[in-house]
N, C-alpha and C positions, 0 to 999 in steps of 0.2 A: 400338397405334403405337413407335416405336421411334427412337429416335437422328438411326437412317442413312436411317431412313424421311423425319425432316425435315430434312438434309443435302444428300441426294438433292434435293426436292422448291426448297428458296431454291437449290441452286445449279442444276439444272435451267431455274428463273426470271430466277434473275440472275447468269448467271455465278463470274464473276473477281469482283465487285465482292463478292460476300461470297467471307470469305477467313479464311484461322487457325481453323478446324475443330479442338478441341479435348473431348474429357470431359473435368472433373479431375473427381475424386468422381462419376465415373455424370451428372453435370452437360453435357448440350451445351452447352456459351461456339463464337462466330462475334464475326468485326469486318466494320464495311462502311463504305463512307469518310461521312461526316459528313449528306453532301447524301444519303443516299439513307435516312436515319434511317425517314421515314416512307412510303416505299417498301415499306420489310425488316416492319413493325412492320404496316401497312395489309394487305400480304400476308398474314400469320406470324396476323393479326387473323380475313380473311373469308375463305382457304380451308378447305371444307367440311371438308379429309380434319383441316387441323393443327390448328382451331380454339386458337389462345392471345386468351383475350378477356378472361381476368382480369391485370393491372400486380401482380401480388405488391409491385417495391420498381421506383424509379430512384434509383438514387445521384453520386455522382463519384469520383474517383479524382487525384491530384497525381502522380502520375510526373516530376518537374522534371527529371530527366538524360534526360528521353523528345523533344529540341530537336525543336519543330514539331506533338506531339501528347501537351504535356502532359501534358492535361487529356483524360480518359474519362468518356464518360456510360456508365453499365450500368443495362442495362435483364432485370428479370428477368419471364420473363414464367412464363401458367402451362398447360395447357391442364386445366381439369377434369372435363371429362367424360372423356378419354384417364388422367388423372393422372399430365400430361410436363412439365418446369422445362425451361425454354433460362434461355439467358442470352447476351444479344446487349451490345455496345460496338461505340458507335462512337469517336471522338477526333479532339480540336478543339484549338490552337494559341491557350494561353493570354496573349496579346497578340490575338487576337481569338477570342473565348470562342464565338460564336455556334454554337446546334444549335436546331432548330424544334421545337416546342411535341409534346410527343401529345397534348393535353387534346382535342383531337375528339374523339379515338380510344379514349382515356382517360380519366375523367372525375377518376379517383382521385390522375393525374398534376397535376393540379391543385398540391396542395399539398408536392409530391415535388418534383415544379424548383421550384418556391419556394422549400421549404428548401435544396438544392442552389444554386440560387443565393446564397441569405443564406450558409453555408458555405465556397461555392469558384468562387464568380462570374462559373458558367453563364449565358447571355444565352440565356433560349430564347424567341428570333424565336414572338412572333406570341401569345405567351400573354397573357390574359385581364386578372390582374392579378400581372405578375410585380413583387413586393414585396418586402424583409425580413419573413421566418415569425416567428425567434425570437430573432434579434440584437435591439439599437438600430437606427432608420436613421440617426442620424449613424456609424456604425461607418463607416469609411472600411477597411477592411481583411476579405479572406474568414480566418477563422479557423480553416480547416481543412487550408489549403497548407500545403506545409511550408516557409514561408517566414520563422519566425519558429521564435527556440531557446523548445525545451519550459520550462526554465525562467532567470527572471532570474542573469544573472551573477555579478554584481555585489551577490550579496547573501551579507551579511556574520555576520547569525544563524543562520544553519545550519554541525552540523556533519559533513564526510563524512565520521567513520569513523561516525556512527548512518545514516546512510545502504547503507553496502557501497562504497562510494564510495574512500576512507580511501588501503590499500591496509596498513592496520594490522590485524595481525590479533588479537585476544586468545585467550590457549593458558593451561594451568593447571597 
């Protein structure tokens, strides 16, 4: 099994609905519309040659400059028989971050989707128990989004020189 075979089977099945194929560090990576996520995942799972039946990871990325596609959901799948890993991405608008749940196909998606919801706000449609898993229920924001400054700019109890941000060099 090779990346080229996987790419060929995907394009044969879905045509231009799967796109942007690349191989960073040798891992086949591709994209599809978010409405296609379950169809692509199910094909990768059920195809007797592909056998991507292990969901290694599911996470999100916030790209605030990518208008209409601010959030991406990234699936890392593993074919354990042929020891091949791939990365599959779908993008969604941050104002309506709905993506179909993969919990019926991969039981491991349950907690991974809850964590992704908790930190990024992706609404996994059809999830059996989509609620916060690590943050408090009262939290009204999603802490991994790039909408908030990394540190409090009003603090007066820190010395920027001690953190290499002061522009003053100490010389001997």
